[in-house]
C-alpha positions as CSV (number, residue, x, y, z in Angstrom):
1,M,114.4,141.1,97.4
2,T,117.4,139.5,95.8
3,E,120.2,137.9,97.8
4,V,122.5,140.9,97.1
5,E,119.7,143.3,98.3
6,N,119.2,141.2,101.5
7,Q,122.9,141.3,102.2
8,I,123.1,145.1,101.7
9,H,120.1,145.7,103.8
10,Q,121.5,143.5,106.6
11,L,124.8,145.5,106.5
12,C,122.9,148.8,106.7
13,I,120.9,147.5,109.8
14,E,124.0,146.1,111.5
15,N,125.8,149.4,111.1
16,H,122.7,151.5,112.2
17,F,122.5,153.2,108.8
18,L,125.7,155.2,109.5
19,Y,127.4,154.3,106.2
20,G,126.9,155.4,102.6
21,Y,127.1,153.1,99.6
22,R,130.9,153.2,99.4
23,K,131.5,151.7,102.8
24,I,128.6,149.3,102.5
25,H,130.2,148.1,99.2
26,A,133.5,147.7,101.0
27,L,131.9,145.5,103.7
28,L,129.9,143.6,101.1
29,T,132.9,142.6,99.1
30,K,135.4,142.2,101.9
31,D,133.4,140.5,104.7
32,R,130.6,138.9,102.7
33,L,132.8,138.0,99.7
34,I,130.1,139.0,97.3
35,K,131.1,140.4,93.9
36,C,129.1,143.5,93.2
37,S,130.0,146.9,91.7
38,V,130.0,150.1,93.6
39,S,127.4,151.6,91.2
40,K,125.0,148.6,91.8
41,V,125.2,149.0,95.5
42,Q,124.5,152.7,95.1
43,R,121.5,152.0,92.9
44,I,120.1,149.4,95.3
45,M,120.5,151.6,98.4
46,S,119.1,154.6,96.6
47,R,116.0,152.7,95.4
48,H,115.2,151.4,98.9
49,G,116.2,154.5,100.8
50,W,119.0,152.8,102.7
51,G,121.5,155.6,102.5
52,C,123.3,157.2,105.5
53,R,120.7,158.6,107.8
54,F,122.6,159.6,110.9
55,K,122.7,163.3,110.1
56,Q,118.9,163.3,109.8
57,K,118.4,162.8,113.5
58,R,118.3,166.6,114.2
59,F,115.2,168.1,112.7
60,N,116.2,171.7,112.8
61,K,115.2,173.8,109.8
62,P,116.3,177.3,108.9
63,G,114.2,180.2,110.0
64,N,113.5,182.1,113.2
65,P,111.6,180.3,116.0
66,Y,108.3,181.7,116.9
67,K,108.9,181.2,120.7
68,T,111.5,179.5,122.9
69,F,111.4,178.9,126.7
70,E,113.8,178.6,129.6
71,N,114.9,175.2,130.9
72,L,112.6,175.0,133.9
73,I,113.3,171.3,134.4
74,D,117.1,171.7,134.6
75,R,117.5,167.9,134.6
76,D,115.3,167.5,137.8
77,W,112.7,164.9,136.7
78,N,111.6,163.9,140.1
79,T,107.9,164.3,140.9
80,D,105.4,162.6,143.2
81,Q,102.3,162.9,141.0
82,P,101.5,161.9,137.4
83,L,101.2,164.5,134.7
84,Q,103.4,167.0,136.4
85,K,106.6,166.7,134.3
86,L,106.4,165.5,130.7
87,T,109.1,165.2,128.1
88,T,108.8,164.9,124.3
89,N,111.0,164.3,121.3
90,I,111.2,162.9,117.8
91,T,113.4,160.0,116.8
92,Y,114.1,158.5,113.4
93,L,113.1,154.9,112.4
94,P,115.3,153.9,109.5
95,F,114.3,150.2,109.5
96,G,111.5,149.7,107.0
97,K,111.1,150.4,103.3
98,T,111.4,154.2,103.8
99,M,112.3,156.4,106.7
100,L,109.7,156.9,109.5
101,Y,109.7,159.2,112.5
102,L,108.3,158.6,116.0
103,S,107.1,161.3,118.2
104,T,106.6,160.4,121.9
105,I,105.5,162.1,125.1
106,M,106.7,160.5,128.4
107,D,105.4,161.2,131.9
108,T,108.6,161.1,134.0
109,F,106.7,160.3,137.2
110,N,106.7,156.7,136.1
111,S,108.4,156.7,132.7
112,E,105.1,155.9,131.0
113,I,104.7,156.7,127.3
114,I,101.4,158.6,127.4
115,A,101.2,159.6,123.7
116,Y,102.9,158.7,120.5
117,Q,102.6,159.2,116.8
118,I,104.4,157.8,113.7
119,S,104.8,159.7,110.4
120,D,106.9,159.8,107.3
121,H,107.7,163.4,107.9
122,P,109.2,165.0,111.1
123,D,107.1,168.1,110.8
124,T,104.9,170.2,113.0
125,K,101.8,168.1,112.2
126,L,103.5,165.1,113.8
127,V,104.1,166.8,117.1
128,L,100.7,168.4,117.1
129,N,99.0,165.0,116.6
130,T,101.0,163.7,119.5
131,L,100.2,166.6,121.8
132,E,96.5,166.4,120.8
133,Q,96.3,163.0,122.6
134,L,96.8,164.5,126.0
135,D,93.7,165.3,128.1
136,N,92.9,166.2,131.7
137,L,96.2,168.2,132.2
138,S,96.5,170.4,135.3
139,G,97.6,174.0,135.1
140,N,100.9,172.8,136.7
141,T,101.9,170.4,134.0
142,I,105.4,171.1,132.5
143,L,106.1,169.9,129.0
144,H,109.8,169.8,128.2
145,S,111.3,169.6,124.7
146,D,114.4,170.6,122.7
147,Q,114.5,173.7,120.6
148,G,113.8,172.0,117.3
149,S,111.7,173.9,114.7
150,T,108.6,171.8,115.4
151,Y,108.6,172.8,119.1
152,T,109.3,176.4,118.5
153,S,106.6,176.8,115.9
154,R,103.6,179.0,116.4
155,E,101.2,176.1,115.9
156,F,102.8,174.1,118.7
157,F,102.9,177.1,120.9
158,E,99.2,177.7,120.4
159,M,98.1,174.1,121.0
160,A,100.3,173.9,124.2
161,R,98.7,177.1,125.4
162,K,95.2,175.7,124.8
163,K,96.2,172.5,126.7
164,G,97.3,174.7,129.6
165,V,100.8,173.3,129.8
166,I,103.9,175.1,131.0
167,R,106.7,175.0,128.5
168,S,110.4,174.1,129.2
169,M,113.2,173.6,126.7
170,S,116.7,172.1,126.6
171,R,119.7,174.2,126.0
172,K,120.8,174.1,122.3
173,G,123.0,171.1,121.5
174,T,122.4,169.5,124.9
175,P,120.6,166.1,124.5
176,A,121.4,165.3,128.1
177,D,118.9,168.0,129.2
178,N,116.2,165.6,127.8
179,A,117.7,162.4,128.9
180,P,114.6,160.4,129.9
181,I,113.0,160.4,126.4
182,E,116.4,160.0,124.7
183,S,117.0,156.9,126.8
184,F,113.6,155.5,125.9
185,H,114.2,156.0,122.2
186,S,117.6,154.3,122.5
187,C,116.0,151.3,124.4
188,L,113.4,151.0,121.7
189,K,115.9,150.6,119.0
190,V,118.4,148.5,120.8
191,E,115.8,146.0,122.2
192,T,113.9,145.7,119.0
193,F,115.3,146.7,115.6
194,Y,119.1,146.4,116.3
195,N,118.4,142.8,117.5
196,H,116.3,142.0,114.5
197,K,118.2,139.4,112.4
198,E,116.3,139.6,109.2
199,P,115.7,142.7,107.0
200,I,112.3,144.2,107.7
201,G,111.4,145.8,104.4
202,S,107.9,146.9,105.5
203,N,106.8,150.1,107.1
204,N,103.7,148.4,108.5
205,I,105.9,145.9,110.4
206,V,108.0,148.8,111.8
207,I,104.9,150.5,113.0
208,E,103.6,147.3,114.6
209,M,106.9,146.7,116.3
210,V,106.9,150.2,117.8
211,K,103.3,149.7,119.0
212,N,104.1,146.4,120.6
213,Y,107.2,147.7,122.3
214,I,105.5,150.7,123.8
215,S,102.7,148.4,125.1
216,F,105.5,146.2,126.6
217,W,107.3,149.2,128.1
218,N,104.2,150.6,129.7
219,N,102.6,147.4,131.0
220,K,105.3,144.7,131.4
221,R,108.8,146.2,131.6
222,I,109.7,146.5,135.3
223,F,111.9,149.3,136.7
224,T,114.0,149.2,139.8
225,K,113.1,152.9,140.6
226,L,109.4,151.9,140.5
227,G,109.9,149.1,143.0
228,N,110.2,146.5,140.2
229,Q,106.8,147.4,138.9
230,S,105.8,148.5,135.3
231,P,104.9,152.1,134.7
232,V,101.2,151.4,134.5
233,D,101.2,149.2,137.6
234,Y,103.1,151.8,139.6
235,R,100.7,154.5,138.5
236,K,97.7,152.4,139.6
237,S,99.4,151.6,142.9
238,I,99.5,155.2,144.0
239,A,96.0,156.1,142.6
């Protein structure tokens, strides 16, 4: 990339991809003292897919949901056994060459990420591929999600039924109902991508960073609530 492209990408990262080309141009010429036309900034951001991405966080699509469920969790994530209360969600990863999406499932017993999948589309296939990774679930396992179109689809309903899980859903427009997985996604971005000084520019690097962070989260990161143990060590300690 050229120096101008590097500077534009860095500004996009620093501002969490919240700004369009006009604001990025203003920061580029004011703070970085780089002479560049608005149209050139627009072309560069459009070519690399660096436009404002904040509004893409919600993945709702028009149409009637196949099936919704009551909020059985009601923000009570406490459990004394693994695989009793699971939570899932999708988050966006606007850090590589193009937008990527991460789907994760967390066991709130020990905050362990027990399944995840990355795709370039936040569609039903993404969440199905994530759910497919779960095995040996008991008939008492609750899987909590929001009411996004992927989770209210017939395909996800059928797979969850075959897996034998009990469904639970957040109230509309209430991310706090799904706080554990929202918190994990926030930590992932803050502790990796938002601290990354250089532009990434490669989807493969983004994928590798996510893989490494989830491994760190599960196996190395200690939690006070787990007696200063990692999620995996805590799970093994009670086995």
